[in-house]
N, C-alpha and C positions, 0 to 999 in steps of 0.2 A: 764441130759440129753438139760440141756439147753445149755451145752459146746458141744454135739453133733450137736444142731442147728447152736451154729456161725460156727464149723468147718466146717458143709454144705454149709452156707451161705458164707464162706470162698472161698472154690471151687469152690463157684458157680460163686462167682465174680472173682476168678484167671480164668475158664474156657471161663470167657466169654470177658475178656480181653485178652486171648491166641487167641480169633475168632477176636477178635476186630483188632490184631497185626498182622493176615494172611492177614486179608482183605488190610489192610493201605501198607503191603510189598505188595501185587499184586497190587494194584491199581499204586503205587511208581513204579513198573516194566512196567506197562501195558504206563505208565504217560512217562517214560524213553525211552519209546522204540519209541512211538509217537515222542516225542522231534528229536529222531535220524533220523525218518524218515520223518519229516520237512525237518530237516538240509539237508539231502540230496538230497531234492526234490529242495531247493532253491539253492544248487551249481549248 
């Protein structure tokens, strides 16, 4: 039973990490787009 809880906790952490990674990728894409927009505006 303890092993099952350990696996559940591990999967929970994995899911959380994946969510954070997706959010980070999204933020990274938005920042890049904003950078390109600012660079285009300066020219």
